[in-house]
C-alpha positions in Angstrom: 0.0 0.0 0.0 1.4 3.4 -1.1 -0.3 6.7 -1.8 0.2 10.4 -1.9 -2.4 12.7 -0.3 -2.9 16.3 0.7 -2.3 17.0 4.4 -5.4 19.1 4.6 -7.7 16.6 2.9 -6.5 13.8 5.1 -6.8 15.9 8.3 -10.4 16.9 7.3 -11.3 13.3 6.6 -9.9 11.9 9.8 -11.7 14.7 11.8 -15.0 13.6 10.3 -14.6 9.9 11.0 -13.2 10.4 14.5 -16.8 11.3 15.6 -17.4 7.6 15.5 -14.4 6.6 17.6 -15.5 5.7 21.1 -13.8 7.0 24.2 -14.2 3.7 26.0 -14.5 1.0 23.3 -15.8 -2.4 24.0 -13.0 -3.9 21.9 -9.5 -2.5 21.3 -9.9 -2.6 17.5 -12.6 0.1 17.7 -9.9 2.6 18.8 -8.7 2.4 15.2 -9.7 3.6 11.8 -9.7 1.4 8.7 -8.0 2.8 5.6 -8.7 1.2 2.2 -6.7 2.5 -0.8 -8.4 2.0 -4.2 -6.0 2.2 -7.1 -8.8 2.1 -9.7 -10.8 5.0 -8.3 -7.7 6.8 -7.0 -9.2 7.4 -3.6 -9.0 6.1 0.0 -12.0 5.1 2.2 -11.5 5.9 5.9 -13.9 4.2 8.3 -14.7 4.3 12.1 -17.3 2.2 13.8 -18.4 1.8 17.4 -21.3 -0.7 16.7 -23.8 2.2 17.2 -22.4 4.9 14.9 -20.4 4.3 11.8 -18.8 6.9 9.6 -17.1 6.3 6.3 -15.5 9.1 4.3 -13.9 9.2 0.8 -10.8 11.2 0.0 -9.1 11.7 -3.3 -5.5 10.6 -3.5 -2.8 9.3 -5.8 -2.7 5.6 -5.2 0.4 3.7 -6.5 -0.4 0.5 -4.6 -3.8 -0.5 -3.2 -4.5 -2.2 0.1 -6.0 -1.8 3.5 -4.7 -1.2 7.0 -6.0 -0.2 10.5 -4.3 2.6 12.4 -4.9 4.2 15.9 -7.5 6.9 15.1 -6.7 9.7 17.6 -2.9 9.2 17.3 -3.1 9.3 13.4 -5.2 12.5 13.5 -2.8 14.2 15.9 0.2 13.3 13.8 -1.3 14.3 10.4 -2.8 17.6 11.7 0.7 18.6 13.0 2.5 18.0 9.7 3.3 20.8 7.1 0.4 21.7 4.9 1.8 19.9 1.9 1.5 16.4 0.3 2.1 13.4 2.5 3.4 10.0 1.3 1.8 7.1 3.2 3.2 3.6 2.7 3.1 0.4 4.6 6.2 -1.7 5.3 6.6 -4.5 7.8 3.3 -3.8 9.7 4.4 -0.1 10.0 2.8 2.9 8.5 5.4 5.5 7.3 4.3 9.0 6.7 6.8 11.0 4.8 6.5 14.8 4.5 8.7 17.7 3.4 10.8 17.9 6.5 10.9 14.3 7.8 8.9 11.1 8.4 6.9 9.4 11.1 6.3 5.7 11.8 3.0 4.3 13.4 2.4 0.7 14.2 -0.5 -0.8 12.3 -3.3 -3.2 13.4 -4.6 -6.2 11.5 -7.4 -4.8 9.3 -9.2 -8.2 9.3 -10.3 -7.6 12.9 -12.1 -4.4 12.0 -15.9 -4.9 12.0 -17.9 -4.4 8.8 -20.5 -1.6 8.6 -24.1 -2.9 8.3 -26.0 -2.2 5.2 -29.6 -0.9 4.8 -31.1 -1.7 1.4 -34.8 -1.1 2.2 -36.7 2.2 2.0 -34.9 5.2 0.5 -35.7 8.8 1.2 -34.0 11.9 -0.3 -33.9 15.2 1.6 -31.9 18.4 1.1 -29.1 18.5 3.6 -30.0 22.0 4.7 -33.6 20.9 5.6 -32.3 17.9 7.5 -29.9 20.1 9.4 -32.7 22.6 10.4 -34.9 19.7 11.5 -32.2 18.5 13.8 -31.6 22.0 15.1 -35.3 22.4 15.7 -35.8 19.1 17.6 -32.6 17.8 19.2 -32.6 20.1 22.1 -35.9 18.7 23.3 -34.8 15.0 23.3 -34.3 13.3 26.6 -30.8 12.5 27.8 -31.9 9.9 30.2 -30.8 6.6 28.7 -33.1 4.6 30.9 -36.0 6.2 29.0 -34.9 4.5 25.8 -37.2 5.7 23.0 -37.4 9.3 24.3 -33.6 9.6 24.1 -33.8 10.3 20.4 -35.6 12.0 17.6 -38.6 10.3 16.0 -38.9 10.6 12.2 -41.9 9.8 10.0 -41.6 9.5 6.3 -44.4 9.2 3.8 -44.4 9.5 0.0 -44.7 13.3 0.0 -44.1 14.4 3.6 -41.7 14.0 6.5 -41.9 14.9 10.2 -39.4 14.9 13.1 -40.3 15.2 16.8 -38.5 15.1 20.2 -39.7 15.4 23.7 -38.3 15.0 27.2 -41.7 15.2 28.9 -41.4 18.9 29.7 -41.4 20.3 26.2 -42.2 19.0 22.7 -40.4 20.1 19.5 -41.8 19.2 16.0 -40.5 20.1 12.5 -42.0 18.9 9.2 -41.6 19.5 5.5 -42.4 18.0 2.1 -40.5 15.5 0.0 -40.1 16.9 -3.5 -39.2 13.6 -5.3 -41.8 10.9 -5.7 -39.2 8.3 -6.5 -38.5 7.4 -2.9 -38.4 3.6 -3.2 -35.5 1.8 -4.8 -37.8 0.0 -7.2 -39.9 3.1 -8.0 -42.9 2.1 -6.0 -44.6 4.4 -3.6 -43.2 4.7 -0.2 -45.4 3.6 2.7 -45.2 5.5 5.9 -42.0 4.7 7.7 -41.3 5.6 11.3 -37.9 5.4 13.0 -36.3 6.8 16.2 -32.6 7.7 16.1 -30.4 8.2 19.3 -29.7 11.8 20.0 -25.9 11.2 20.4 -25.7 9.9 16.8 -27.8 12.8 15.5 -25.6 15.3 17.3 -22.6 14.0 15.3 -24.7 14.0 12.1 -25.6 17.6 12.8 -21.9 18.5 13.0 -21.2 16.9 9.7 -24.3 18.4 8.0 -23.2 21.9 9.1 -19.9 21.4 7.1 -21.4 20.2 3.8 -22.7 22.5 1.0 -26.2 24.0 1.1 -27.0 22.3 -2.2 -26.1 18.8 -1.1 -28.7 16.1 -0.9 -28.9 13.5 1.8 -30.2 10.0 1.0 -31.6 8.0 3.9 -31.8 4.2 3.6 -33.8 2.3 6.3 -33.8 -1.5 6.9 -33.4 -4.0 9.7 -33.0 -1.6 12.6 -30.4 0.5 10.7 -30.5 3.9 9.0 -27.8 5.0 6.6 -27.3 8.6 5.7 -25.4 9.1 2.4 -23.9 12.5 1.7 -21.3 13.5 -0.9 -18.1 11.7 0.2 -19.5 10.8 3.6 -21.7 7.9 4.9 -23.2 7.8 8.4 -24.6 4.5 9.7 -26.8 4.5 12.8 -28.7 2.0 14.9 -32.4 2.7 15.6 -34.1 2.8 19.0 -36.6 0.2 19.6 -40.1 0.8 21.1 -43.2 2.7 20.1 -42.9 6.5 20.3 -45.7 8.4 22.1 -48.6 9.6 20.0 -47.7 13.3 20.4 -50.0 14.8 17.7 -53.0 14.4 20.1 -51.2 16.5 22.7 -51.0 19.6 20.5 -53.9 22.0 20.9 -55.7 22.9 17.6 -57.5 26.0 18.7 -56.2 29.0 20.7 -57.8 31.8 22.6 -54.7 34.1 22.4 -52.3 34.6 19.5 -49.6 37.3 19.1 -46.2 37.9 17.6 -43.0 39.4 19.1 -39.4 39.9 18.2 -37.5 36.7 19.0 -34.2 38.3 20.0 -35.9 41.0 22.1 -37.8 38.4 24.0 -34.7 36.2 24.4 -32.6 39.1 25.8 -35.4 40.0 28.2 -35.5 36.5 29.5 -31.8 36.4 30.0 -31.9 39.6 32.0 -34.7 38.6 34.4 -33.1 35.1 34.6 -30.1 36.6 36.3 -32.0 37.5 39.4 -34.6 34.7 39.2 -34.6 31.9 41.8 -31.6 29.8 40.7 -33.5 26.5 41.5 -36.9 27.2 40.0 -36.0 29.8 37.3 -39.6 31.0 36.8 -40.8 34.1 35.0 -44.3 35.4 34.9 -45.5 37.1 31.7 -48.5 39.5 31.5 -49.7 40.1 28.0 -51.4 43.5 27.8 -53.4 43.7 24.6 -54.6 47.3 25.1 -51.0 48.6 25.3 -49.6 45.9 23.0 -46.8 44.9 25.4 -45.8 42.0 27.5 -44.4 42.5 31.0 -41.9 39.8 32.2 -41.3 39.7 36.0 -39.6 37.5 38.5 -39.1 37.5 42.2 -36.6 35.7 44.4 -36.7 35.9 48.2 -32.9 35.5 48.4 -31.8 37.5 45.4 -34.3 40.2 44.4 -36.6 40.8 41.4 -36.7 42.2 37.9 -39.3 43.5 35.5 -38.9 43.8 31.7 -41.4 45.1 29.1 -41.4 44.2 25.4 -43.7 45.0 22.4 -46.1 42.5 21.1 -48.4 42.6 18.1 -51.9 41.1 18.1 -54.5 41.5 15.3 -57.4 40.7 17.7 -58.4 42.9 20.7 -58.9 40.4 23.5 -61.2 41.5 26.3 -58.9 40.2 29.0 -55.1 40.1 29.5 -53.3 36.8 29.7 -51.0 36.1 32.6 -48.9 33.0 32.4 -45.6 31.7 33.9 -42.8 29.6 32.5 -39.6 27.9 33.4 -37.1 30.4 31.8 -34.8 27.6 30.5 -37.5 25.9 28.4 -38.6 29.2 26.7 -35.0 30.3 26.2 -34.2 26.9 24.5 -37.2 27.2 22.3 -36.2 30.7 21.1 -32.5 29.7 20.6 -33.4 27.1 18.0 -36.0 29.1 16.0 -34.2 30.6 13.0 -36.6 33.5 12.2 -36.6 37.1 13.5 -40.2 36.9 14.8 -42.1 34.2 16.7 -45.8 33.5 17.0 -47.0 32.6 20.5 -50.3 30.7 20.9 -52.0 30.1 24.2 -55.2 29.3 26.0 -55.5 29.2 29.8 -52.6 29.7 32.1 -52.6 26.0 33.0 -52.6 24.7 29.4 -49.7 24.2 27.0 -48.3 27.1 25.0 -47.1 26.8 21.3 -44.2 28.8 20.0 -43.7 28.8 16.2 -41.4 30.8 13.8 -42.9 33.5 11.5 -41.6 32.3 8.2 -38.7 29.9 7.6 -38.2 26.9 5.3 -39.7 24.3 7.7 -43.0 24.0 9.6 -41.8 24.1 13.2 -43.5 24.3 16.6 -42.4 24.0 20.2 -44.8 23.1 22.9 -43.9 24.4 26.4 -45.7 23.5 29.6 -46.5 26.5 31.8 -45.9 26.9 35.5 -48.8 27.4 37.8 -49.3 30.7 39.7 -50.7 30.4 43.2 -52.4 33.3 44.9 -51.5 34.0 48.5 -52.7 36.5 51.1 -49.5 38.4 51.3 -48.4 41.9 50.3 -45.9 41.9 47.4 -42.4 42.8 48.3 -42.3 45.5 45.6 -44.8 47.4 43.5 -43.4 45.6 40.5 -43.9 42.1 41.8 -45.0 39.3 39.5 -48.7 40.3 39.9 -50.3 43.4 41.1 -52.8 41.1 42.8 -50.1 39.8 45.2 -49.4 36.5 43.5 -46.4 34.4 44.2 -44.7 32.0 41.8 -45.0 28.4 42.8 -42.7 26.3 40.7 -45.1 23.6 39.7 -46.1 22.5 36.3 -49.5 21.2 37.4 -51.2 21.2 34.0 -53.0 18.8 31.7 -53.0 18.7 27.9 -56.2 16.8 27.8 -58.5 18.4 30.5 -59.4 22.0 30.5 -58.7 22.5 34.1 -55.6 21.3 35.9 -56.2 18.9 38.8 -55.0 20.0 42.3 -52.5 17.1 42.4 -51.4 14.3 40.2 -49.6 11.1 40.8 -46.1 10.5 39.5 -46.0 7.6 37.0 -43.4 5.0 37.9 -43.2 3.3 34.5 -40.0 3.4 32.5 -39.9 3.9 28.8 -39.3 0.2 28.1 -43.1 0.0 28.7 -43.9 2.7 26.2 -45.3 0.0 23.8 -48.1 -0.5 26.4 -48.9 3.2 26.4 -51.4 3.9 23.6 -51.6 7.6 23.0 -49.5 10.1 25.0 -47.0 11.1 27.6 -46.7 12.7 31.0 -44.1 15.3 32.0 -43.2 15.3 35.6 -41.5 18.5 36.9 -41.4 18.4 40.7 -39.8 21.8 41.0 -39.3 23.0 37.4 -35.6 22.0 37.5 -33.0 23.4 35.1 -32.1 19.9 34.1 -34.4 18.3 31.5 -33.2 14.8 31.9 -36.1 13.4 34.0 -38.9 12.1 31.8 -42.0 10.0 32.6 -44.6 8.8 30.1 -48.1 7.6 30.5 -51.1 7.0 28.4 -52.9 10.3 28.1 -51.1 13.6 28.7 -48.1 15.7 29.8 -48.6 16.6 33.4 -46.5 17.4 36.4 -46.6 17.2 40.2 -47.2 20.0 42.6 -44.3 21.2 44.7 -44.8 24.2 46.9 -42.6 27.2 46.1 -40.1 28.5 48.6 -41.9 30.8 51.0 -40.3 33.6 53.2 -38.7 32.1 56.2 -40.6 34.3 58.7 -43.9 33.2 57.3 -43.0 29.5 57.5 -42.1 29.8 61.2 -45.5 31.4 62.0 -47.3 28.7 60.1 -45.4 26.0 61.9 -46.0 27.6 65.3 -49.7 27.8 64.5 
C-alpha cells in the first residue's frame, strides 16, 4: 500500500470519522480507523465504527499500490494535523505505516485490518432530503430530546416519512419540538414504487454527530436515507453515516398539540430572548420561573420574576396582536424551556399561541423553510394573602410564583394534584396515545422524563416561602 495525499484533505477526513471513535471502546480494534486504498478509483476510504455509529469518508489521493490497513484513530489525527500543509506520502512496510513529508517522516504501528468490524447495510426504503432541511430539522428538535438513557425511546428524535411528507419530533416530557416538510421527489423507493409511511427513532448522540457533519457540507447537497433491519444509513457526498435505531413505540404526540387557541400574538425573538436572560439573572436559581402578563390594550408583555434570596426584575417588550382580546393573559414559564425554544428558532419573529394559564403554549417561527413548533408546559401561579415585596412584583394582585407544572394537555382544568408515574420507557409500547411530563420543581435539568397513556402533566411542589412566614405557620 502506497499513496500520496494532501495533508489538509487527510486531516479533514480523519476529523469527520473520529466522531465515531468511542472514548471507552468495547474492543481495542474500535480505537482504530480502517484505511482502504483503491487504485482504480484513485481514492481512499476511511472508516470508524463503534457498533452504534459508523462513519465512512472518501478522500481523493494518488494511489500507487492499493491495500487496506488499520491505524490508531486519535494518534493518526494528531500526527497528520501537525504536519506541514503539503502532500504526504503514506506507505506500509513490515506492519508499520510510514508518513513521509517535506521535513521528515513518522512511523506508526498498524493493526490487523481483518479484525475491524464491517459496517451494516440498509437496502430497504430510501428517502432523499436536502441536507439544509435535515440540518434545520435536527436543530429544531434535538434540544428537546431526553438525555436519560433509561427512558430509551425518548432519548432520540422520531422521524416519520411518507411518499410526500416527513416529520421529526422530540420530547423529554417537559417540552415537545416538532419540525416537518415535504419530499419533492416521488421516486422514494428503490424499485420506483410508492413509499409507505416509515417511522424510526434515532439516538440523540448519533444525530448530534450527524448535525456537526451536515453543518460542514454544502447547502445544495442532498442526503439520502436508507432504512432497513433496525439500521438507518445517511449518504452525503463523500460521507456515509450508519446509525442503529431505538426500539419501542414513540408516544402519539399529535394528540397533545392544541388545535384552537384563545390568544395569539407575535413578538421579536431576540428582544424576548434578551429580556428572558436579564430577568433570569435575578430569578430563583433553582426554580428559574418568570411570569408574563400580555397586555393587549398597550400591545406589550411584561416579564417579571421575584426571588426571596436575590431580588426581582421587570422587563417590558412590544407584542403585536390582530385581535383585541377582552382580558389580558398572565402565564408563567420555566425560563430555561422558553429560552431553549427561542434559541433554536431561525426567524426574527415568533408567534405565541396560548389558551388558559394552565394549558400548553405553542411557539412557532414566523416564516422559515420548515414547519416548526415548540410546545412548552406553563408553570402554575398560586395566589396568597400576602403583600408583594415591591410594586413591580409578578402580579399586582399579590401572587407568588409556585414552581409547579401542574397542567394537563387533555383536561381544560388542571387537577390540584397528580400522581407520578413510575413506568419506565421500556413499557412505552403499552402506552397507547400520549406522555406525561413530571417536573417536581421545574428544575434546570431536563433529563427526567416520565410517560403515561394520556397527557403531559406534572406534580405540585410548593414554592419557597419567606422564612418568617413559614415559622409562623409551623407555630400555628
